[in-house]
matplotlib code that plots the C-alpha trace (Angstrom):
import matplotlib.pyplot as plt

x = [67.7, 71.4, 73.1, 74.9, 78.2, 78.5, 81.7, 81.6, 82.9, 86.4, 86.8, 86.0, 86.6, 84.2, 85.6, 84.1, 83.6, 86.0, 88.9, 91.7, 91.5, 95.2, 94.8, 91.9, 94.0, 97.0, 94.9, 93.2, 96.6, 98.1, 95.2, 94.7, 91.1, 89.4, 86.6, 85.9, 82.5, 82.6, 80.0, 78.6, 76.4, 72.9, 74.3, 74.7, 77.0, 79.2, 80.9, 84.1, 86.7, 90.3, 91.4, 88.9, 90.0, 93.6, 92.7, 90.9, 93.7, 96.3, 94.1, 92.3, 94.8, 94.5, 91.9, 88.8, 87.4, 83.9, 85.2, 87.7, 85.1, 82.3, 79.9, 76.3, 72.9, 72.7, 76.0, 75.2, 74.8, 71.4, 71.1, 69.3, 68.9, 71.3, 68.3, 67.1, 70.2, 68.9, 70.6, 69.6, 69.0, 67.4, 70.5, 68.9, 66.5, 69.4, 71.0, 71.3, 72.3, 74.7, 77.1, 77.0, 79.9, 80.5, 79.1, 75.6, 75.8, 76.3, 74.3, 75.4, 73.7, 73.3, 72.8, 70.2, 72.4, 72.5, 76.2, 77.6, 77.9, 78.4, 78.9, 76.9, 78.4, 76.6, 78.0, 77.4, 76.5, 78.4, 81.9, 80.6, 81.5, 78.5, 77.0, 77.4, 80.8, 83.0, 86.7, 86.9, 85.1, 83.4, 86.3, 85.8, 82.4, 83.3, 80.6, 80.0, 82.4, 80.9, 80.5, 83.7, 83.5, 85.1, 88.2, 91.4, 94.9, 97.7, 101.3, 103.9, 107.6, 110.4, 111.9, 115.4, 117.0, 120.6, 122.9, 122.6, 119.3, 115.9, 112.6, 109.1, 107.0, 103.4, 100.4, 96.7, 93.6, 90.2, 86.7, 86.3, 83.6, 85.4, 88.9, 92.0, 94.8, 98.5, 100.5, 100.5, 97.0, 94.8, 91.1, 90.4, 87.8, 88.3, 86.4, 85.5, 85.8, 89.4, 92.7, 94.8, 98.5, 100.7, 104.1, 107.1, 109.3, 112.6, 114.6, 118.4, 120.5, 120.3, 117.5, 116.8, 113.9, 115.4, 112.0, 110.4, 108.5, 105.0, 102.1, 98.8, 96.1, 92.5, 90.1, 88.9, 85.5, 83.4, 85.2, 88.0, 91.0, 93.7, 97.2, 100.6, 104.3, 107.4, 110.8, 113.4, 117.1, 119.5, 122.2, 124.2, 124.0, 121.7, 118.1, 115.8, 112.6, 109.8, 106.6, 103.8, 101.7, 98.3, 96.9, 93.8, 94.6, 96.0, 94.2, 96.4, 94.1, 96.6, 100.2, 101.7, 105.3, 107.7, 111.4, 113.6, 117.0, 119.6, 122.3, 125.6, 124.7, 121.7, 118.3, 116.0, 112.2, 110.0, 107.4, 108.3, 106.0, 104.6, 102.3, 99.5, 97.3, 94.5, 92.2, 89.2, 89.3, 88.8, 88.1, 90.1, 93.3, 93.0, 94.4, 97.6, 100.9, 102.3, 106.0, 107.2, 110.9, 113.3, 117.1, 118.9, 122.5, 124.4, 128.1, 129.4, 126.5, 123.7, 120.6, 116.9, 114.1, 110.6, 107.1, 105.0, 101.2, 99.2, 95.8, 96.2, 99.6, 98.6, 101.0, 100.0, 103.0, 105.5, 109.1, 111.9, 115.3, 117.8, 121.4, 123.9, 124.7, 128.2, 130.0, 131.6, 134.4, 135.0, 132.4, 130.0, 127.9, 127.1, 126.6, 122.9, 124.0, 127.0, 124.8, 122.4, 125.3, 126.2, 122.7, 123.1, 126.3, 124.5, 121.5, 123.5, 125.8, 122.9, 121.0, 123.8, 123.5, 119.9, 119.8, 120.6, 117.3, 117.9, 121.2, 119.7, 116.8, 119.3, 121.3, 118.2, 117.0, 120.4, 120.0, 116.5, 117.7, 120.6, 118.2, 116.1, 119.3, 120.5, 117.1, 115.3, 116.7, 115.7, 112.7, 111.0, 112.1, 110.6, 107.4, 106.8, 107.8, 105.2, 102.5, 103.3, 100.2, 98.1, 99.9, 97.5, 99.4, 102.4, 102.9, 106.5, 106.7, 110.2, 112.0, 114.0, 113.4, 116.8, 116.2, 114.8, 112.1, 110.4, 113.4, 113.4, 112.8, 111.7, 114.0, 113.4, 116.3, 116.5, 115.5, 117.0, 113.8, 113.3, 109.9, 108.7, 107.6, 109.4, 108.0, 106.9, 104.5, 102.6, 101.0, 103.8, 103.1, 105.4, 105.0, 107.5, 107.3, 105.9, 103.0, 100.1, 98.9, 95.2, 92.6, 90.8, 92.7, 91.1, 91.0, 89.3, 92.2, 95.0, 98.2, 101.1, 104.7, 106.4, 110.1, 111.3, 114.9, 114.9, 118.7, 118.7, 120.5, 118.0, 115.3, 111.8, 109.3, 106.1, 104.5, 103.8, 102.0, 100.0, 98.8, 97.8, 95.9, 93.9, 93.1, 91.9, 90.0, 88.0, 86.8, 86.0, 89.1, 91.2, 94.8, 96.5, 100.2, 103.0, 105.8, 109.0, 111.1, 112.3, 110.3, 106.9, 107.3, 108.4, 105.6, 103.1, 104.5, 104.5, 100.9, 99.4, 96.1, 96.1, 95.0, 97.2, 100.5, 102.3, 105.9, 107.7, 111.4, 115.0, 116.8, 119.4, 120.9, 124.0, 122.8, 125.6, 124.1, 120.3, 120.0, 121.7, 118.8, 118.0, 115.2, 116.3, 113.3, 114.9, 117.9, 119.0, 121.9, 124.4, 127.7, 127.5, 127.0, 123.9, 123.0, 120.5, 117.5, 117.3, 115.5, 117.2, 115.6, 116.9, 115.2, 111.9, 112.0, 112.4, 109.6, 106.9, 103.8, 101.4, 99.7, 96.6, 95.6, 97.6, 97.9, 99.0, 102.4, 103.7, 107.4, 108.3, 112.0, 112.9, 116.2, 118.4, 119.6, 122.9, 124.7, 124.7, 121.2, 120.7, 119.2, 116.6, 114.1, 116.6, 117.7, 115.7, 112.4, 110.1, 111.2, 111.1, 107.5, 106.2, 107.5, 106.1, 102.6, 101.9, 99.0, 100.7, 103.9, 104.9, 108.4, 111.1, 114.2, 116.2, 115.6, 112.9, 112.3, 109.4, 107.2, 107.0, 106.8, 103.7, 102.2, 102.7, 101.2, 98.2, 97.4, 98.0, 95.7, 93.1, 92.9, 92.6, 90.0, 88.0, 87.7, 90.6, 92.8, 96.3, 97.8, 95.6, 96.6, 100.3, 99.7, 98.0, 100.8, 103.6, 101.8, 101.3, 104.9, 106.1, 104.4, 107.2, 110.6, 112.1, 112.9, 111.5, 108.4, 110.6, 111.7, 108.4, 107.9, 104.5, 104.0, 100.7, 97.9, 97.6, 93.7, 93.5, 91.0, 90.3, 87.2, 84.6]
y = [-79.8, -79.5, -77.0, -78.6, -77.7, -78.8, -79.9, -79.8, -82.4, -80.9, -81.9, -85.6, -88.7, -91.6, -95.2, -98.6, -100.3, -103.1, -100.7, -101.6, -99.2, -98.4, -97.5, -95.2, -93.4, -93.1, -91.6, -89.1, -88.0, -87.8, -85.8, -83.6, -84.7, -84.2, -86.7, -90.1, -91.5, -95.3, -96.9, -100.4, -102.3, -100.8, -97.3, -97.3, -94.4, -94.0, -90.6, -90.6, -87.9, -88.7, -88.5, -91.1, -93.5, -93.0, -93.9, -97.0, -98.1, -97.8, -99.6, -102.3, -103.1, -103.7, -105.3, -104.0, -100.9, -102.2, -105.4, -103.7, -101.1, -103.8, -101.5, -102.4, -100.8, -98.8, -97.1, -95.6, -91.8, -90.6, -89.2, -86.1, -84.5, -81.7, -79.6, -79.4, -79.8, -78.9, -76.3, -78.2, -81.9, -83.9, -85.9, -86.8, -89.1, -91.1, -92.0, -95.7, -97.5, -99.8, -97.0, -96.7, -95.5, -91.8, -92.1, -92.5, -89.0, -87.4, -86.6, -87.2, -85.0, -86.9, -85.5, -86.5, -89.5, -90.7, -89.8, -88.0, -84.2, -83.0, -84.2, -82.6, -82.6, -81.6, -78.5, -78.7, -75.6, -76.7, -78.0, -81.2, -84.3, -85.7, -88.9, -92.3, -91.5, -94.3, -94.5, -91.5, -89.4, -87.4, -84.9, -81.4, -81.0, -77.6, -75.0, -72.5, -69.5, -66.1, -64.0, -62.0, -58.2, -55.5, -54.2, -52.2, -53.6, -51.1, -50.6, -47.8, -47.6, -45.0, -44.1, -44.4, -46.0, -45.4, -48.4, -49.5, -47.6, -49.0, -47.9, -49.3, -50.7, -50.1, -52.1, -51.2, -53.3, -51.5, -52.0, -50.3, -47.8, -44.7, -46.2, -44.0, -46.3, -45.9, -45.0, -48.5, -50.0, -52.7, -53.3, -56.9, -59.2, -60.9, -63.2, -61.2, -64.1, -65.1, -63.5, -62.1, -63.0, -60.3, -61.5, -59.3, -60.5, -58.7, -59.0, -58.8, -58.2, -54.5, -54.8, -57.2, -57.7, -58.1, -58.6, -61.0, -61.2, -62.2, -60.3, -62.0, -59.3, -59.3, -58.5, -54.9, -53.8, -50.8, -47.7, -49.6, -50.4, -52.9, -51.6, -53.3, -52.7, -54.6, -53.3, -53.2, -52.3, -51.0, -53.7, -52.6, -49.9, -50.8, -51.1, -53.5, -54.9, -55.1, -57.1, -57.3, -60.4, -60.6, -64.1, -65.7, -69.4, -70.5, -67.7, -64.8, -61.7, -59.2, -58.1, -54.6, -54.0, -51.1, -50.5, -48.9, -47.3, -48.1, -45.4, -45.1, -41.5, -39.8, -41.0, -38.6, -38.4, -39.3, -41.8, -44.3, -45.8, -49.2, -51.8, -54.0, -56.9, -58.8, -61.9, -63.1, -65.9, -69.3, -72.6, -74.4, -72.7, -74.8, -77.8, -76.0, -76.3, -72.8, -72.2, -68.6, -68.4, -65.7, -65.5, -64.5, -63.4, -63.1, -62.3, -64.8, -67.2, -67.5, -69.6, -69.7, -69.0, -70.3, -69.6, -72.7, -73.1, -76.3, -76.9, -80.7, -80.7, -78.3, -75.5, -71.9, -70.1, -71.8, -70.7, -72.9, -72.4, -74.2, -75.0, -72.5, -72.9, -74.2, -72.4, -74.4, -72.0, -70.0, -67.3, -67.5, -64.6, -66.5, -69.8, -70.5, -69.7, -71.9, -74.7, -74.4, -74.4, -77.8, -79.0, -77.7, -79.7, -83.0, -82.4, -81.3, -84.3, -86.7, -85.3, -85.8, -89.6, -89.7, -93.4, -94.3, -93.1, -95.4, -93.7, -90.3, -91.1, -92.2, -89.0, -86.8, -88.7, -88.0, -84.3, -84.3, -85.9, -83.5, -80.6, -81.9, -82.1, -78.6, -76.8, -78.5, -79.1, -82.3, -80.8, -79.6, -82.6, -85.1, -83.1, -83.0, -86.7, -87.8, -85.7, -86.3, -88.3, -85.3, -82.8, -82.1, -79.3, -77.0, -73.3, -71.9, -68.1, -66.5, -63.4, -65.4, -68.4, -69.9, -73.0, -76.0, -76.9, -79.3, -81.7, -81.9, -85.5, -85.7, -88.0, -89.1, -87.7, -90.8, -93.8, -92.5, -93.6, -91.5, -90.4, -92.0, -88.6, -85.4, -82.2, -81.3, -84.3, -82.7, -80.1, -77.6, -74.0, -71.1, -67.4, -64.6, -62.3, -58.7, -59.6, -62.1, -63.9, -63.4, -66.0, -65.6, -66.0, -64.8, -67.1, -65.2, -64.3, -66.8, -66.3, -68.6, -68.1, -71.1, -70.5, -71.3, -72.1, -71.9, -72.3, -75.4, -74.1, -75.8, -78.5, -77.1, -77.2, -76.6, -80.0, -78.9, -75.7, -77.6, -80.0, -77.1, -75.4, -78.6, -78.8, -75.2, -75.6, -78.6, -76.1, -73.4, -71.3, -69.8, -68.9, -66.2, -66.6, -64.1, -64.2, -65.7, -62.6, -60.3, -57.2, -58.8, -60.6, -57.4, -55.4, -58.1, -58.0, -54.2, -53.9, -57.2, -58.2, -61.8, -63.6, -66.7, -66.7, -70.0, -69.7, -72.8, -72.2, -73.0, -71.1, -71.0, -69.1, -69.0, -69.3, -66.9, -64.3, -64.6, -61.4, -63.2, -65.7, -66.0, -67.1, -68.3, -67.5, -68.3, -67.8, -65.8, -65.5, -62.6, -62.2, -65.8, -67.1, -68.4, -65.9, -66.7, -64.4, -64.0, -62.0, -61.6, -61.3, -57.8, -56.5, -58.2, -56.8, -53.3, -53.8, -56.1, -54.4, -57.2, -55.8, -54.6, -58.1, -60.4, -63.2, -66.7, -67.0, -70.5, -70.7, -74.1, -74.3, -77.4, -79.2, -78.3, -81.9, -80.6, -79.6, -80.2, -79.4, -75.7, -74.7, -72.1, -71.2, -71.0, -68.0, -64.8, -65.7, -66.4, -63.1, -61.2, -62.1, -62.1, -58.5, -57.5, -58.5, -62.1, -63.6, -67.0, -68.4, -71.9, -72.6, -75.3, -75.7, -77.3, -78.1, -80.6, -82.9, -82.2, -85.2, -84.8, -81.0, -81.6, -84.1, -81.6, -78.6, -80.5, -82.0, -78.7, -76.7, -79.5, -79.5, -75.7, -75.6, -78.4, -76.1, -77.4, -75.1, -74.1, -76.6, -79.5, -78.5, -78.7, -82.1, -83.3, -81.9, -83.5, -86.8, -86.8, -86.0, -88.5, -91.4, -91.2, -92.8, -89.4, -87.1, -83.9, -83.9, -82.8, -79.7, -77.8, -74.9, -73.2, -69.8, -68.2, -68.5, -72.3, -72.2, -69.9, -71.0, -69.9, -67.7, -69.2]
z = [108.6, 107.9, 105.5, 102.5, 100.9, 97.3, 95.5, 91.7, 89.3, 89.2, 92.8, 92.5, 90.5, 89.9, 90.2, 89.7, 93.1, 92.0, 91.6, 94.1, 97.0, 96.9, 93.2, 94.1, 96.8, 94.5, 91.7, 94.0, 95.3, 91.8, 90.3, 93.4, 93.9, 97.2, 96.8, 95.3, 94.2, 94.2, 91.9, 92.5, 90.1, 89.6, 89.9, 93.6, 94.5, 97.6, 98.2, 100.3, 101.0, 99.9, 103.5, 104.6, 101.9, 102.8, 106.4, 105.3, 103.0, 105.8, 108.3, 106.2, 103.5, 99.8, 97.6, 95.6, 97.3, 97.6, 99.3, 101.6, 102.7, 102.9, 101.1, 101.4, 100.5, 103.8, 103.1, 99.7, 99.2, 98.4, 94.8, 93.7, 90.2, 89.3, 88.4, 92.0, 94.4, 97.9, 100.0, 103.2, 103.9, 106.7, 107.7, 111.0, 109.2, 107.8, 111.1, 111.7, 114.9, 113.0, 112.2, 108.4, 106.4, 106.0, 102.4, 103.9, 105.2, 101.8, 98.7, 95.0, 92.4, 89.1, 85.6, 83.1, 82.1, 85.7, 86.2, 89.3, 88.8, 92.4, 95.9, 98.8, 102.3, 105.5, 107.2, 111.0, 113.0, 116.0, 116.4, 118.0, 115.9, 114.0, 115.4, 113.8, 112.3, 111.0, 110.6, 108.4, 111.1, 108.3, 108.2, 107.0, 108.7, 110.3, 110.9, 108.2, 108.6, 109.2, 106.1, 105.2, 105.8, 103.8, 105.3, 104.6, 105.4, 105.4, 106.5, 106.5, 107.2, 107.0, 103.7, 105.2, 108.3, 109.5, 110.0, 113.6, 114.3, 115.0, 113.5, 113.1, 110.3, 111.4, 110.4, 110.6, 110.1, 109.9, 108.5, 105.1, 106.3, 107.5, 107.0, 107.4, 106.2, 106.2, 103.1, 101.6, 101.7, 100.0, 100.2, 101.4, 102.8, 106.2, 108.5, 111.6, 114.1, 113.4, 114.2, 111.4, 111.1, 109.8, 108.6, 107.8, 104.9, 104.2, 101.0, 101.2, 104.3, 104.7, 107.3, 110.2, 112.5, 116.0, 117.8, 115.4, 112.1, 113.1, 114.7, 115.8, 115.5, 116.5, 113.6, 113.6, 114.8, 113.8, 114.8, 116.4, 114.1, 115.1, 115.2, 115.5, 114.6, 113.6, 114.9, 112.1, 112.4, 109.8, 109.3, 106.3, 103.6, 100.7, 99.6, 101.4, 100.0, 102.5, 102.3, 104.9, 104.3, 105.9, 106.4, 108.0, 108.3, 105.0, 103.1, 102.1, 102.5, 101.1, 100.7, 100.7, 99.7, 99.5, 99.8, 102.6, 102.0, 104.7, 105.0, 106.7, 107.5, 108.9, 107.6, 105.8, 106.1, 103.2, 101.9, 99.2, 96.6, 97.2, 95.7, 97.1, 96.2, 97.8, 97.7, 99.6, 102.2, 100.5, 102.2, 99.5, 100.9, 104.0, 102.2, 101.4, 103.4, 103.3, 103.5, 103.8, 103.2, 104.3, 103.8, 107.0, 107.3, 110.6, 110.2, 107.6, 108.1, 105.5, 106.4, 105.6, 108.1, 107.6, 108.8, 108.2, 108.2, 107.8, 109.3, 109.0, 110.7, 113.4, 112.4, 112.7, 111.2, 113.5, 112.8, 111.8, 110.2, 108.1, 109.0, 107.6, 104.0, 103.4, 100.5, 97.8, 96.9, 100.1, 99.3, 102.2, 100.9, 97.8, 99.6, 98.4, 94.8, 95.1, 96.5, 93.6, 91.1, 92.6, 91.9, 88.4, 87.9, 88.9, 86.7, 83.7, 84.0, 84.4, 81.5, 79.1, 79.4, 78.4, 77.9, 81.5, 83.1, 86.2, 86.9, 86.3, 88.7, 91.4, 91.1, 91.3, 94.3, 96.0, 95.1, 96.6, 99.8, 100.1, 99.6, 102.6, 104.7, 103.7, 103.9, 106.8, 110.2, 112.0, 113.7, 110.5, 108.5, 111.0, 111.4, 107.6, 107.3, 109.9, 108.3, 104.7, 104.0, 105.1, 102.9, 100.0, 98.4, 99.1, 98.4, 98.7, 98.9, 98.7, 97.3, 94.7, 92.5, 93.2, 95.2, 93.2, 95.8, 93.4, 93.6, 97.4, 98.8, 102.5, 104.6, 108.2, 110.2, 112.5, 110.4, 107.1, 105.2, 102.0, 100.8, 97.6, 96.2, 95.3, 96.8, 93.3, 93.4, 96.3, 94.1, 94.7, 93.5, 94.1, 94.7, 94.9, 97.9, 97.5, 95.3, 95.3, 92.2, 91.4, 92.4, 89.0, 85.8, 82.6, 79.6, 76.8, 74.6, 73.8, 71.9, 71.1, 70.0, 68.4, 67.6, 64.1, 62.9, 59.1, 59.0, 61.2, 64.2, 66.5, 66.1, 65.5, 68.4, 66.4, 67.2, 70.8, 69.7, 67.0, 69.7, 71.9, 69.1, 68.5, 72.2, 72.2, 68.9, 70.4, 73.0, 70.6, 71.3, 68.5, 69.6, 67.6, 66.7, 67.5, 64.9, 66.3, 66.3, 69.1, 68.2, 67.8, 71.1, 72.9, 71.4, 72.6, 76.1, 76.2, 75.1, 75.9, 74.2, 75.7, 78.8, 78.1, 76.3, 75.5, 74.3, 72.9, 72.2, 73.2, 75.8, 78.6, 81.4, 83.7, 87.3, 88.3, 86.0, 85.9, 84.0, 81.1, 80.6, 76.9, 74.8, 71.3, 69.1, 65.7, 63.5, 60.5, 58.1, 58.6, 56.8, 55.8, 59.3, 61.2, 63.9, 66.7, 67.2, 71.0, 73.7, 77.1, 80.5, 81.1, 77.9, 78.8, 82.3, 80.9, 78.4, 79.7, 81.2, 82.2, 85.3, 83.7, 82.4, 84.8, 82.1, 82.5, 80.8, 80.0, 78.9, 77.6, 76.8, 74.9, 74.6, 71.6, 71.1, 69.9, 73.1, 76.8, 78.3, 79.2, 82.5, 82.2, 84.9, 87.6, 85.7, 85.6, 83.9, 86.8, 88.5, 85.3, 84.3, 87.9, 88.5, 85.2, 86.4, 85.2, 87.0, 86.8, 85.3, 84.2, 83.2, 83.3, 85.5, 82.7, 79.1, 78.4, 75.4, 73.1, 73.8, 77.6, 77.1, 75.0, 77.5, 80.4, 78.6, 77.3, 80.7, 82.4, 80.1, 79.9, 83.7, 84.0, 81.2, 83.0, 86.1, 88.2, 90.4, 89.4, 91.9, 90.5, 87.0, 88.1, 89.5, 86.3, 84.1, 86.1, 86.2, 82.5, 81.7, 84.3, 82.4, 79.8, 80.4, 80.9, 83.8, 82.2, 84.4, 87.4, 85.5, 85.7, 88.1, 88.6, 90.1, 91.1, 93.6, 94.3, 94.2, 91.2, 88.5, 85.0, 84.7, 82.4]

ax = plt.figure().add_subplot(projection="3d")
ax.plot(x, y, z, "-o")
ax.set_aspect("equal")
plt.show()
């Protein structure tokens, strides 16, 4: 008997067998589904993984799926009722000498109406490949992982370091029973049979790590903690943010963060306050390409360093770096900001001519290719290019929200070929260093804020919120409205009584002054003039207290239609709400028009409410907005844990 792993309906899509195989593959990729169930006449079902079908499509060509795959009765997946899905299954009895398709080695649970509700996959207890495999090689049949154990992850560092001096940031892994952790600690669950990777992330240029940023640590045993240390050196006076990120494979077990003061004079002893967050290992994380980003300064050079993990690409936090950023105006220290300002200039210019979508698309593609050139050296660019069909999702973790990662287009450094997709189409989800987003997002209490402009200073954006309310009402959810004024909004953020807050308004920011990011909630008359009602990022940062509830916050900033488009999310909003304790944040990198904004938000929320992960919801939202003749779909940025789901 073989143990089964079940994937629910949120993980697969049912297709008629006559659907072109390439269309099946493209749909799975676009919607972020891991499985397909092909249906032939007479309700014969065939369960395939997305990877298997991509292999078939690249090898066997186009045409109807059932014809290309030569599906026959012996290849079908056995069906069982959803009321009695087995935990184990006699796969041995289904072996056949003529090598059936991988679908023959799977179960499909069907509901009372005979429709697929879950896919069951054997989990082998050895790492030997299963017999009778076909082209797809029945991927994912790894042995069940040992059960996670309760542990404590901790770190400590000095309160101060003198410029030019070295000190240590110590880390400690131990089982929870009898733990004696360092100053900054978090309870976590880890798999006892796999090494833990501890990664040091530094914010700013006051500190450097001369001996490396990665430790490979054995998991702890009873009465035997695992210890390690990073060497850090004071580089220049100032405050340095420190985060120690603990990972097992792609799963982020926990993060502890604190700050260290670097001084010109003698360092003083002390312990600084810190924060910590944790999550349990999750097999779904294995599909995510993880990109940890650090800014490095050496003399007048500014570059990015990366640690990259991808199980499918064979990367275990290998280290890469960008070329030095080239300043636009002679200010090397601000080179990344200067570069992003150049991207702004292209986007703003292209968006003014909204009727010439083809020209706009070409300019954005050029921006995406240049981002690849600037951010990735040839070794990383070529590696990602060759493995791009195996990239299911991407998570970028950095200290700042500056770089528009969603717009990056992979380009082969030798052939010059350009990827057909932007990085945002790979299910890109971001996170800001120093804090993890929760894996479970609550969804009991919903609130909305729709801006109103009674004096006509901006067009109304109420249609979007009305559509969202209808979607929620169909699911038995009643969202309460927040009046579109500064004080009610700030009071709601200071004492949150919501799990999801959707804000629809106009806004803008100067990338050179992210603290000046504004939300325009309404307008009023004062001294005979129309005055905007605004809230700025600095005030929100000093008021919002979201950590107790960790809500999902969606900020949809729509285009005014009366002036050049305003760029918003590359301002301070992601950082503002993330540091205030948001569990997830969705925003826009530039002003978007109302129709695609509505399409994105409805598809995004519908996907989440249907049980999908945050990354799958991001894919669904971008795909829905892309269907319109408009480039707004590229504006959306999503922050949070990529495999987070709404709690039922």
